[in-house]
C-alpha positions in Angstrom: 0.0 0.0 0.0 2.8 2.5 0.8 4.6 1.8 -2.5 1.3 2.5 -4.3 0.9 5.8 -2.4 4.5 6.7 -3.2 4.0 5.9 -6.9 0.9 8.0 -7.0 2.7 10.9 -5.2 5.7 10.7 -7.6 3.3 10.6 -10.6 1.4 13.6 -9.3 4.7 15.5 -8.8 5.8 14.7 -12.3 2.5 15.9 -13.7 2.8 19.1 -11.7 6.4 19.6 -12.9 5.4 19.0 -16.5 2.6 21.5 -16.2 4.9 24.0 -14.5 7.5 23.6 -17.3 4.9 24.1 -19.9 3.8 27.3 -18.2 7.3 28.5 -17.8 8.0 27.9 -21.5 4.8 29.7 -22.4 5.7 32.6 -20.1 9.2 32.7 -21.5 7.8 32.9 -25.0 5.5 35.6 -23.8 8.4 37.5 -22.3 10.4 37.1 -25.5 7.5 38.3 -27.6 6.8 41.2 -25.2 10.2 42.9 -25.1 8.4 46.2 -24.5 7.1 45.2 -21.1 8.9 46.6 -18.3 11.2 44.7 -16.0 8.8 45.5 -13.1 6.0 43.8 -15.0 8.4 40.9 -15.7 9.3 40.7 -12.0 5.6 41.0 -11.0 4.8 38.3 -13.5 7.6 36.2 -12.2 6.3 36.7 -8.6 2.8 35.9 -9.7 4.1 32.9 -11.6 6.0 31.8 -8.5 3.0 32.3 -6.3 0.8 30.5 -8.8 3.3 27.6 -9.0 3.4 27.4 -5.3 -0.4 27.4 -5.1 -0.5 24.9 -8.0 2.1 22.7 -6.2 0.2 22.9 -2.9 -3.2 22.2 -4.6 -1.6 19.4 -6.6 -0.1 17.9 -3.5 -3.3 18.2 -1.6 -5.2 16.6 -4.4 -2.6 13.9 -4.7 -2.7 13.3 -1.0 -6.5 13.3 -1.0 -6.6 10.9 -3.9 -3.9 8.8 -2.4 -5.7 8.7 0.9 -9.0 7.9 -0.8 -7.2 5.1 -2.8 -5.6 3.9 0.4 -8.9 4.0 2.3 -10.6 2.2 -0.6 -7.9 -0.4 -0.8 -7.9 -0.8 3.0 -11.6 -1.1 3.0 -11.4 -3.6 0.2 -8.7 -5.5 2.0 -10.6 -5.3 5.3 -13.8 -6.5 3.5 -11.9 -9.3 1.8 -10.2 -10.3 5.1 -13.5 -10.0 7.0 -15.2 -12.1 4.3 -12.4 -14.6 4.4 -12.6 -14.8 8.2 -16.4 -15.1 8.1 -16.1 -17.8 5.4 -13.4 -19.5 7.4 -15.4 -19.3 10.6 -18.5 -20.4 8.8 -16.7 -23.3 7.3 -15.2 -24.2 10.6 -18.6 -24.0 12.3 -20.2 -26.0 9.5 -17.4 -28.6 9.7 -17.7 -28.6 13.5 -21.5 -29.0 13.3 -21.2 -31.6 10.6 -18.6 -33.5 12.6 -20.7 -33.2 15.7 -23.7 -34.5 13.8 -21.7 -37.3 12.3 -20.3 -38.2 15.7 -23.7 -38.0 17.3 -25.2 -40.1 14.5 -22.3 -42.6 14.8 -22.7 -42.8 18.5 -26.4 -43.2 18.2 -25.9 -46.0 15.6 -23.2 -47.6 17.8 -25.4 -47.3 20.9 -28.4 -48.7 18.9 -26.2 -51.6 17.6 -24.7 -52.2 21.0 -28.2 -52.2 22.6 -29.5 -54.5 20.0 -26.5 -56.9 20.5 -27.0 -56.7 24.3 -30.7 -57.4 24.0 -30.0 -60.3 21.6 -27.3 -61.7 23.9 -29.7 -61.3 26.9 -32.5 -63.0 25.1 -30.1 -65.8 24.0 -28.9 -66.2 27.6 -32.5 -66.2 28.9 -33.5 -68.7 26.3 -30.5 -70.9 27.2 -31.2 -70.6 30.9 -34.9 -71.4 30.3 -34.0 -74.4 28.2 -31.5 -75.6 30.8 -34.1 -75.2 33.5 -36.7 -77.0 31.4 -34.3 -79.8 30.6 -33.3 -80.0 34.3 -37.0 -80.1 35.4 -37.8 -82.6 32.6 -34.9 -84.8 33.6 -35.9 -84.5 37.3 -39.5 -85.4 36.4 -38.4 -88.3 34.2 -36.0 -89.6 36.9 -38.8 -89.2 39.5 -41.3 -91.0 37.3 -38.7 -93.7 36.5 -37.9 -94.2 40.2 -41.6 -94.3 41.0 -42.2 -96.9 38.3 -39.1 -98.9 39.5 -40.3 -98.6 43.1 -43.8 -99.7 42.1 -42.4 -102.6 40.0 -40.1 -103.6 42.8 -42.8 -103.5 45.3 -45.1 -105.5 43.0 -42.3 -108.0 42.5 -41.6 -108.2 46.2 -45.2 -108.6 47.0 -45.6 -111.3 44.3 -42.5 -113.1 45.5 -43.5 -112.7 49.1 -47.0 -114.0 48.4 -45.5 -116.9 46.4 -43.2 -117.7 49.3 -46.0 -117.4 51.8 -48.2 -119.6 49.7 -45.5 -122.2 49.2 -44.6 -122.2 52.9 -48.3 -122.3 53.8 -48.9 -125.3 51.6 -45.8 -127.0 53.0 -47.0 -126.3 56.5 -50.5 -127.4 55.8 -49.2 -130.7 54.3 -47.0 -131.2 57.3 -49.8 -130.5 59.7 -52.1 -132.8 57.7 -49.6 -135.6 57.9 -49.1 -135.0 61.6 -52.9 -135.0 62.1 -53.2 -138.2 60.1 -50.4 -139.8 62.1 -51.9 -138.4 65.3 -55.3 -139.8 64.4 -53.8 -143.2 63.6 -51.9 -143.1 66.8 -55.0 -142.2 68.7 -56.8 -145.2 67.3 -54.0 -147.5 68.2 -53.8 -146.0 71.6 -57.6 -146.3 72.0 -57.3 -150.0 71.2 -54.5 -150.5 73.7 -56.0 -148.4 76.6 -56.9 -151.5 78.5 -53.3 -152.8 78.4 -51.5 -149.7 79.5 -51.1 -148.6 83.1 -51.5 -145.3 84.8 -48.3 -144.0 83.2 -49.4 -145.0 79.8 -52.8 -143.3 80.4 -51.0 -140.1 81.4 -49.0 -140.2 78.2 -52.2 -140.8 76.2 -53.8 -137.8 77.9 -50.8 -135.7 77.0 -51.0 -137.0 73.5 -54.7 -136.1 73.3 -53.9 -132.6 74.5 -51.2 -132.3 71.9 -53.7 -133.4 69.3 -56.2 -130.8 70.5 -53.5 -128.1 70.4 -52.5 -129.3 66.9 -56.1 -129.0 65.7 -56.4 -125.5 67.3 -53.1 -124.5 65.8 -54.3 -125.7 62.3 -57.4 -123.5 62.7 -55.3 -120.6 63.8 -52.9 -121.0 60.9 -55.8 -121.2 58.4 -57.2 -117.9 59.8 -53.8 -116.4 59.8 -53.1 -117.4 56.2 -56.3 -115.6 55.2 -55.2 -112.5 57.0 -51.7 -112.8 55.5 -53.2 -112.9 52.0 -55.3 -109.8 52.8 -52.6 -107.9 54.6 -49.8 -108.8 52.2 -46.2 -108.3 53.6 -47.1 -106.7 56.9 -47.3 -110.0 58.8 -44.4 -111.9 57.3 -42.5 -111.9 60.7 -45.6 -113.3 62.4 -45.8 -116.0 59.8 -42.3 -117.1 60.3 -42.8 -117.2 64.1 -45.9 -119.4 63.5 -43.9 -121.6 61.2 -41.2 -121.9 63.9 -43.8 -122.8 66.5 -45.4 -125.3 64.1 -42.0 -126.9 63.4 -41.4 -127.1 67.2 -44.9 -128.6 67.7 -44.2 -131.1 64.9 -41.0 -132.1 66.7 -42.9 -132.5 69.9 -45.5 -134.6 68.2 -42.8 -136.8 66.6 -41.2 -137.3 70.0 -44.6 -138.2 71.6 -45.4 -140.6 68.7 -42.0 -142.3 69.1 -42.5 -142.7 72.8 -46.0 -144.1 72.3 -44.9 -146.5 69.7 -42.0 -147.6 71.9 -44.5 -148.3 74.8 -46.9 -150.1 72.5 -44.0 -152.3 71.2 -43.0 -152.9 74.8 -46.5 -154.0 75.7 
């Protein structure tokens, strides 16, 4: 800007000097042509010319300065406007870029958040489904195992009941057969003893009475066993122990009867 002002100022000075030279030449020619003019007039003209030149120089410089200042002001304003516009554009671009970047980041974050939330929800649903399936499987297995155990227990109890009833029936039949044989033998022995009552003495009579009592007890025991067998078949396995006790007692009674029979036969043989 300063170089421009200096160039304008030098140009103005050159124009003023050129005008001044033209005026001087014209005045010189006028002085040459007007030889009759007095030296006073020449001096006055010279002074007037000098004053005029001074005024012209002052006016020219003032005009040049005013024009230069106007140009400088115009250029400065143009530069200021250009700089302001550039700054405004730069600020606007920066703001637009910042806003765009913020919007892009916000959209990206929103998308990322949405995707993350969707993934989390999907994973949560998958975990919930897996846990539900695991619980359902565990419950199903527990129910199946419980049902299987219940069926096994029921089958085992049924088999045990059947086996126990079969054993009870077999033992009962064996016991009934043994008791029947004992009763037959006892009845036969009673007939023999009835025929030989007249031959035996008081001791033999006592033994016969004891044998009769044993026979009565055997008959009563047979009735009791018959009733007990009916109760066993109705009550299933609850009275198994009582059955075994009765069997033991029956075996003991059979042994007693066998001993009595042997003694009686020995006495009969002795008679």
